[in-house]
C-alpha positions as CSV (number, residue, x, y, z in Angstrom):
1,M,11.0,1.7,-6.4
2,E,9.4,0.2,-3.5
3,R,6.2,-2.1,-2.8
4,H,4.6,-2.6,0.5
5,F,2.2,-5.5,1.4
6,F,1.5,-8.2,3.9
7,L,2.3,-11.9,3.9
8,T,0.4,-12.9,6.9
9,T,-3.1,-12.0,8.2
10,N,-5.4,-12.7,11.1
11,G,-8.8,-13.6,9.6
12,C,-11.7,-16.0,9.9
13,Q,-9.4,-18.9,9.5
14,G,-6.9,-17.6,12.2
15,R,-3.3,-16.9,11.1
16,A,-2.8,-17.4,7.4
17,S,0.5,-17.0,5.7
18,F,2.2,-16.9,2.2
19,L,5.6,-16.2,3.7
20,E,7.2,-19.5,2.7
21,G,6.1,-19.0,-1.1
22,E,7.5,-15.7,-1.1
23,I,10.8,-16.8,0.4
24,S,11.1,-19.5,-2.2
25,K,11.5,-16.9,-5.0
26,Y,14.8,-15.7,-3.4
27,H,18.1,-17.5,-3.1
28,D,19.2,-16.0,0.3
29,V,16.8,-14.8,3.0
30,I,17.9,-14.4,6.6
31,R,15.1,-15.4,9.0
32,L,15.0,-13.8,12.3
33,L,13.0,-15.8,15.0
34,G,11.0,-13.9,17.6
35,Y,12.8,-10.6,17.6
36,P,10.8,-7.7,19.3
37,R,9.1,-5.9,16.5
38,N,10.7,-2.5,17.2
39,V,14.1,-4.1,17.1
40,A,13.4,-5.9,13.9
41,A,11.8,-2.8,12.4
42,A,15.0,-0.8,13.3
43,L,17.1,-3.3,11.2
44,M,14.6,-3.2,8.2
45,R,14.8,0.5,8.2
46,E,18.7,0.3,8.1
47,C,18.5,-2.0,5.2
48,Y,16.0,0.2,3.6
49,A,18.4,3.2,3.8
50,A,21.2,1.2,2.3
51,A,18.9,0.1,-0.6
52,K,17.6,3.5,-1.2
53,Q,21.1,4.7,-1.6
54,G,21.9,2.0,-4.1
55,H,18.7,2.8,-6.0
56,L,17.5,-0.8,-5.5
57,K,14.0,-2.1,-5.8
58,M,12.4,-3.2,-2.5
59,N,9.5,-5.2,-1.4
60,I,8.6,-4.3,2.2
61,V,6.6,-6.8,4.2
62,H,4.4,-5.4,7.1
63,N,3.3,-7.1,10.3
64,A,-0.4,-7.9,10.4
65,L,-0.9,-6.9,13.9
66,D,0.6,-3.4,14.3
67,N,1.7,-2.7,10.6
68,S,5.4,-2.4,11.5
69,P,8.0,-3.4,8.9
70,E,8.5,-7.1,9.3
71,G,10.6,-8.0,6.3
72,I,12.3,-6.5,3.3
73,F,13.3,-8.2,0.1
74,F,15.5,-7.2,-2.8
75,P,14.4,-8.8,-6.1
76,E,17.6,-7.6,-8.0
77,L,19.8,-9.2,-5.5
78,G,17.6,-12.3,-4.7
79,T,18.1,-11.6,-1.0
80,G,16.1,-10.4,2.1
81,V,15.5,-10.5,5.8
82,V,12.3,-11.4,7.6
83,N,11.3,-11.6,11.2
84,Q,8.9,-14.1,12.7
85,P,7.2,-12.3,15.5
86,V,7.4,-13.5,19.0
87,Y,3.7,-14.5,19.1
88,E,3.9,-16.7,16.0
89,P,4.5,-20.6,16.2
90,R,8.3,-21.3,16.0
91,F,10.8,-23.8,17.2
92,D,13.7,-21.9,18.7
93,M,14.7,-22.1,22.3
94,A,12.6,-19.1,23.4
95,A,9.5,-20.6,22.2
96,L,9.8,-23.0,25.2
97,F,9.8,-20.4,27.8
98,E,6.9,-19.9,30.0
99,S,5.3,-16.5,29.5
100,E,2.0,-15.4,30.8
101,A,1.8,-12.5,28.5
102,L,2.4,-14.8,25.4
103,V,-0.4,-17.1,26.6
104,A,-2.8,-14.0,26.9
105,C,-1.6,-12.9,23.7
106,E,-2.7,-16.3,22.1
107,N,-5.9,-16.3,23.9
108,C,-6.7,-12.8,22.5
109,L,-5.8,-13.9,18.9
110,N,-8.1,-16.8,19.3
111,K,-10.8,-14.7,20.5
112,A,-10.3,-12.5,17.4
113,T,-10.4,-15.5,15.2
114,E,-13.7,-16.4,16.7
115,C,-15.1,-12.9,16.0
116,F,-13.8,-13.2,12.4
117,S,-15.3,-16.6,12.0
118,Q,-18.6,-15.4,13.2
119,A,-18.5,-12.4,10.8
120,K,-17.7,-14.9,8.0
121,K,-21.0,-16.8,8.8
122,I,-22.8,-13.5,8.7
123,H,-21.0,-12.6,5.4
124,D,-22.2,-15.9,3.9
125,D,-25.7,-14.9,4.6
126,W,-25.0,-11.6,3.0
127,E,-23.7,-13.4,-0.1
128,K,-26.8,-15.8,-0.3
129,I,-29.1,-12.7,-1.0
130,Y,-27.0,-11.8,-3.9
131,M,-26.2,-15.2,-5.2
132,N,-29.8,-16.0,-5.7
133,A,-30.3,-12.8,-7.7
134,T,-27.2,-13.2,-10.0
135,D,-27.1,-14.3,-13.5
136,Y,-23.9,-16.4,-13.6
137,N,-24.2,-17.0,-17.3
138,A,-23.9,-13.3,-17.8
139,L,-20.8,-13.2,-15.5
140,N,-19.3,-16.1,-17.5
141,R,-19.5,-14.2,-20.6
142,L,-18.1,-11.1,-18.8
143,T,-15.1,-13.2,-17.8
144,E,-14.6,-14.7,-21.2
145,D,-14.8,-11.2,-22.8
146,S,-12.4,-9.8,-20.3
147,I,-9.9,-12.6,-20.8
148,A,-10.1,-12.0,-24.5
149,A,-9.7,-8.3,-24.3
150,L,-7.1,-8.0,-21.5
151,I,-5.0,-11.3,-21.4
152,D,-5.2,-13.2,-24.8
153,G,-2.5,-12.3,-27.4
154,H,0.2,-11.7,-24.9
155,K,1.5,-15.4,-24.4
156,T,5.1,-15.6,-23.6
157,A,7.7,-18.3,-24.1
158,Y,8.3,-18.6,-20.3
159,R,6.6,-20.6,-17.5
160,G,4.3,-18.4,-15.6
161,T,5.0,-17.4,-12.0
162,M,2.6,-16.8,-9.1
163,Y,3.0,-14.6,-6.0
164,D,0.4,-14.9,-3.2
165,R,0.2,-11.8,-1.0
166,F,-2.2,-9.6,0.9
167,F,-2.5,-5.9,0.0
168,G,-4.0,-5.2,3.5
169,A,-4.9,-6.5,7.0
170,A,-6.9,-6.0,9.9
171,T,-4.7,-4.3,12.2
172,I,-4.9,-2.8,15.8
173,N,-5.6,0.5,13.9
174,G,-8.5,-1.0,11.8
175,S,-8.2,-2.0,8.2
176,M,-5.0,-1.0,6.5
177,D,-3.9,-1.3,2.9
178,Y,-1.2,-0.4,0.2
179,I,-3.3,-0.5,-2.8
180,E,-2.2,3.0,-4.1
181,M,1.4,2.1,-3.9
182,I,1.1,-1.5,-5.2
183,T,-1.0,-0.4,-8.1
184,E,1.4,2.5,-9.2
185,G,1.9,2.5,-12.9
186,C,-0.9,0.1,-13.6
187,R,-3.9,0.4,-15.8
188,R,-6.6,-0.2,-13.2
189,Y,-10.0,-1.9,-13.4
190,F,-12.3,-1.3,-10.2
191,I,-14.6,-4.2,-9.8
192,K,-17.9,-2.9,-8.2
193,G,-20.5,-5.4,-7.0
194,R,-21.8,-7.1,-3.9
195,P,-20.9,-10.1,-1.8
196,G,-21.5,-13.3,-3.8
197,T,-21.6,-11.9,-7.2
198,G,-18.5,-13.7,-8.4
199,K,-15.8,-11.1,-8.2
200,S,-13.2,-13.4,-6.7
201,T,-14.0,-16.2,-9.2
202,F,-13.7,-13.7,-12.0
203,L,-10.1,-12.6,-10.6
204,K,-9.1,-16.3,-10.2
205,K,-10.0,-17.2,-13.7
206,L,-8.2,-14.1,-15.2
207,A,-5.1,-14.8,-13.0
208,Q,-5.0,-18.4,-14.1
209,S,-5.3,-17.4,-17.7
210,A,-2.3,-15.0,-17.5
211,F,-0.3,-17.6,-15.6
212,D,-1.0,-20.3,-18.3
213,D,0.2,-17.6,-20.8
214,G,3.6,-17.6,-19.1
215,M,3.2,-14.2,-17.2
216,T,4.0,-13.3,-13.6
217,V,0.9,-12.8,-11.7
218,E,0.5,-11.2,-8.2
219,R,-2.5,-12.5,-6.5
220,Y,-3.7,-10.5,-3.5
221,H,-6.0,-12.4,-1.2
222,C,-8.7,-11.3,1.1
223,A,-7.2,-10.7,4.6
224,F,-10.6,-11.6,6.1
225,D,-10.8,-14.7,3.9
226,P,-7.7,-16.0,2.4
227,N,-9.5,-18.3,0.2
228,S,-11.0,-15.3,-1.7
229,L,-9.0,-13.1,-4.1
230,D,-9.4,-9.2,-4.0
231,M,-6.9,-8.2,-6.6
232,I,-4.6,-9.5,-9.4
233,I,-1.7,-7.7,-11.1
234,V,0.1,-8.5,-14.3
235,R,3.1,-6.4,-14.6
236,E,4.0,-7.4,-18.1
237,L,0.7,-5.9,-19.2
238,N,0.7,-3.0,-16.5
239,L,-2.8,-4.5,-15.7
240,C,-4.5,-4.5,-12.3
241,L,-8.1,-5.5,-11.5
242,F,-9.4,-5.4,-8.0
243,D,-12.4,-5.8,-5.8
244,S,-13.0,-2.1,-4.9
245,T,-15.6,-2.6,-2.3
246,A,-15.6,-1.9,1.4
247,P,-13.5,-2.2,3.5
248,H,-11.1,-1.3,0.6
249,E,-13.4,0.9,-1.5
250,Y,-11.7,3.1,-4.1
251,F,-12.9,4.9,-7.1
252,P,-11.2,6.0,-10.3
253,S,-8.7,8.7,-9.6
254,R,-6.0,8.2,-12.3
255,E,-6.1,8.5,-16.1
256,N,-7.4,5.1,-17.7
257,D,-9.0,4.0,-14.5
258,E,-12.2,2.0,-15.3
259,I,-15.1,0.5,-13.5
260,I,-16.4,-3.1,-14.1
261,D,-19.8,-3.1,-12.6
262,F,-20.9,-6.6,-11.7
263,Y,-24.1,-5.5,-10.1
264,A,-25.3,-3.8,-13.3
265,A,-24.1,-6.6,-15.5
266,A,-25.6,-9.6,-13.6
267,V,-27.6,-8.8,-10.7
268,A,-31.5,-8.5,-10.8
269,K,-32.7,-5.0,-10.8
270,D,-33.7,-3.5,-7.4
271,T,-32.0,-6.3,-5.4
272,D,-30.6,-3.7,-3.1
273,E,-34.0,-2.1,-2.5
274,K,-35.9,-5.3,-2.2
275,Y,-33.8,-6.7,0.6
276,A,-32.8,-3.4,2.1
277,A,-34.0,-4.3,5.7
278,E,-32.1,-7.7,5.9
279,L,-29.1,-6.3,4.3
280,S,-28.9,-3.3,6.8
281,E,-29.3,-5.9,9.8
282,I,-26.5,-8.2,8.3
283,A,-24.2,-5.3,7.7
284,S,-24.7,-4.1,11.3
285,K,-24.0,-7.5,12.7
286,Y,-20.9,-8.0,10.4
287,K,-19.6,-4.8,11.4
288,K,-20.0,-5.5,15.2
289,N,-18.1,-8.7,14.9
290,I,-15.1,-7.1,13.0
291,G,-15.1,-4.3,15.6
292,D,-15.1,-6.9,18.4
293,A,-12.2,-8.8,16.6
294,V,-10.1,-5.6,16.4
295,K,-10.6,-5.1,20.2
296,H,-9.1,-8.4,20.7
297,L,-6.1,-7.8,18.2
298,I,-5.5,-4.6,20.4
299,A,-5.4,-6.7,23.6
300,A,-3.1,-9.2,21.8
301,N,-0.8,-6.5,20.8
302,E,-0.5,-5.1,24.3
303,A,0.1,-8.6,25.9
304,C,2.7,-9.3,23.1
305,K,4.5,-6.0,23.9
306,K,5.0,-7.0,27.6
307,T,7.0,-10.2,26.4
308,E,8.9,-8.1,23.8
309,D,9.9,-5.6,26.4
310,S,11.2,-8.2,28.7
311,Y,13.3,-9.7,25.8
312,E,14.6,-6.3,24.8
313,K,15.9,-5.6,28.2
314,Q,18.2,-8.7,27.9
315,I,19.5,-7.9,24.6
316,S,23.4,-7.3,24.2
317,R,23.9,-4.2,22.2
318,D,27.2,-5.6,21.2
319,K,25.7,-8.9,19.8
320,L,22.8,-6.9,18.2
321,M,25.6,-4.9,16.3
322,E,27.1,-8.1,15.1
323,V,23.6,-9.3,13.8
324,R,23.3,-6.0,12.0
325,K,26.9,-6.3,10.3
326,T,26.0,-10.0,9.3
327,V,22.7,-9.1,7.8
328,L,24.0,-6.1,5.9
329,K,27.0,-8.1,4.6
330,R,24.9,-11.0,3.3
331,I,22.1,-8.9,1.8
332,F,24.3,-6.4,0.0
333,P,27.3,-8.7,-1.0
């Protein structure tokens, strides 16, 4: 069994990461610092093949810029290996080298952040329209009823555990996600609503309730705004609830999939129609800023590749082979 997700993202706050929290759940994780992504990905694929042969569970972490394999963790062994890309802040010797390409990469990433930040301000205006039309008392009742129906009565004798991750990211190829793979085997509730209608708050409250009852909760944050939750999974209950709206819009496709319609439950009737002109303008501005951000991510990726290519030319294949042997020996003792 394998699960794919992201631990870092480029969004309205710049780079956000849950890597350290994930690593803390394992007893031996090998950190690679600044390896070219294709070199690291080749090593991940080798670990993947070995684990596949041994029928091991795997958590595969993807790079938020180009979606390449960036890390691989083995829950049953408590081991893993993860690469910190060359463009991310780090403190090895290579981080002190002067590199015009990396400076260009950083500048492009900063420009992407500016676009995402502007998109967040536009999104806030989007939310205000619906916030003013939402009955939050009705949402509170819906939250309480959902906790009672889905979480209560399953309290364990253990301390709860929380994992924080991203199921998707804004990459050079646009929005990518691994929702279908992550939610395999789960009873899924698709939350339909609008910006500002309390979907994230709803998910936070259900996640906290399950955690307080001693369950393991996977919280998947919004890649655009990491302060917001887009999905939670409680494996003990085979339960998944997620914000199934654009850019990760899904509809029921499996037996037992259900929809929770926040718009129908708590938003004033005809709000969409009443504010159609404003909403259309907001959506257009938001989409443009996201598109501009992706263009800057593409430029950042191209600049980064120049540095990675120069590093790769200097790699000793013998030393790389030694790293490969060390990694495999430590991960699969």
